[in-house]
C-alpha positions, 0 to 999 in steps of 0.5 A, spaced: 510 465 503 507 465 510 500 467 511 502 475 513 498 481 510 501 488 510 497 493 510 500 501 508 496 506 511 499 513 507 494 517 509 496 523 515 489 522 518 489 516 522 481 516 521 481 519 515 477 514 510 483 512 506 485 508 513 478 507 515 478 503 508 485 499 509 482 497 516 476 494 513 481 490 508 485 488 514 478 485 517 476 482 511 483 478 511 483 477 519 476 473 517 479 470 511 484 467 517 491 471 515 495 474 520 495 481 518 499 487 521 497 494 519 502 500 520 500 508 519 506 511 515 505 517 517 508 515 524 514 513 521 520 516 519 521 515 512 527 519 508 527 519 501 531 514 497 538 516 496 539 513 489 546 511 492 546 504 489 548 501 495 543 496 496 545 493 490 552 492 493 550 489 499 545 485 497 538 488 498 541 492 505 539 499 504 544 504 507 539 509 509 537 508 517 531 510 519 525 506 520 524 502 512 529 498 516 524 495 520 518 495 514 524 492 510 523 484 513 515 485 514 515 487 506 520 480 505 515 476 509 508 479 506 504 474 501 500 480 499 501 487 500 494 492 500 497 500 500 491 505 502 492 513 500 489 518 499 489 523 493 494 530 494 495 533 488 492 528 484 496 522 485 497 518 492 501 522 499 507 523 500 507 518 505 506 513 500 511 515 495 516 515 500 515 508 501 514 505 495 520 508 493 525 505 498 522 499 495 528 500 491 532 496 495 529 490 493 532 489 486 536 485 483 539 483 477 534 477 478 528 481 479 524 484 485 523 481 491 517 483 491 515 479 485 509 474 486 506 477 491 499 479 491 497 488 491 491 491 492 490 498 493 485 503 496 484 510 494 480 515 497 479 522 493 475 529 494 473 530 487 467 526 485 470 523 479 477 518 478 479 523 473 478 530 475 480 528 482 487 525 479 485 518 482 487 515 476 494 517 476 495 514 482 491 508 479 495 507 473 502 509 477 500 502 481 499 498 476 506 499 472 509 499 478 506 491 479 507 490 471 514 492 472 514 488 478 511 481 475 506 482 481 498 480 481 494 487 483 488 482 487 484 488 487 482 496 487 477 499 492 476 507 491 471 513 491 470 519 493 469 521 500 472 528 503 470 529 509 473 525 515 467 518 516 465 519 509 467 512 507 462 510 513 456 512 509 458 508 503 456 501 506 458 498 498 464 501 499 466 499 505 463 492 504 468 492 496 474 493 501 473 488 506 472 483 500 479 486 498 481 483 505 478 477 504 482 476 497 488 478 499 489 473 504 492 467 502 489 461 499 483 466 495 
């Protein structure tokens, strides 16, 4: 695998709290020597999975012609993937979920092409508690997903942050995100 960390930002706000933490993760990974690319999913045209199963007949090639076509090679190349999302209605944002659902194309009888990759996750929520905010639902989704993929969760960074800029007032949370990036870098 390459020394490439892919950062997927699932917030509709380019400068939102989860995006800010994602950029801290990216900075940490770069400091540890990784090549990093950050992508704002909100700017992409990603359609829902059609459940047509054509990808299983075409060797992992999805027939939906949208912006996922450019993401698939990056996901394959990445040694580590970070998914950052605000909590919307008690789980991950629609932007993050659409992208993750389309990972179905990586499935084969041998398992997923994402098997063995390192994953990190960033979550922000408006409530003060990970349980009442619904953040715990997103965490359980990520844990179940990685268990199925047989992929390692290197770490999760999450916290309460509602207004734009709230995470920047939390140096401990910012530092945790930076350190997560260092852990996601190959060789860490």
